[in-house]
C-alpha angles and dihedrals in degrees: 000000000000089000090055089051091051093048091048091051093050091052092049092050091048091048091049091048090050095049090047091049090050090048092046089049092049091046088051092049091050089053088068095047133141122195110209121183144161117213127178098172099028092249093108089044091057091054092045090052090051093051091047089057090052099048101025093230134149120272126226125180119205110224129184121228090228108041119229117250117274095230110084096220090053088051090055091050093050091047094048092050090048092050094047090048091047090235127142122202124256109253129207110262113246128216091228127109107218091191087072093068129079096192126035124189105209117198131189143159111242111247117187088344095306139089114279114272096243086060091052091050092053090052091048091053098044135061107233098162112133091021124119104237122197109196124204132182143195123200141165092212117341127106117240091229098093090041092052090049089052092049087053090054095046096040101041095146098042127089109247112208 
């Protein structure tokens, strides 16, 4: 019986050490975090800023060279036309080296059930393979399911968390 108690104690200690090691690794990864987001209405920006407070990472806003219209119905028309044409908007070049970060929080509003096109453009222009990507979404009514599926397609070599 004493032998079982000793073995159980050893297992518990090993599990605890393993858990602590995983938590330390995750904490270490989050120290090298970048919070990247696109926000048309400032909702995604608010979430990004809250994440920044939590993980103490750097913040990077994605901006388009040609801004989207201010009237929401006009935005929908432009986005729908871009999607049908298979076009992604040109985004402003950032002075941030994404390769310097282990973890990237990637935020987007959901448009037509998918990530906003400026975010898709950023993904297409940057190598995010081998990165730990933490997606976050804002939406007035859409589910995140289609957006997560699209992220999986776009970020096939990244680790989605």
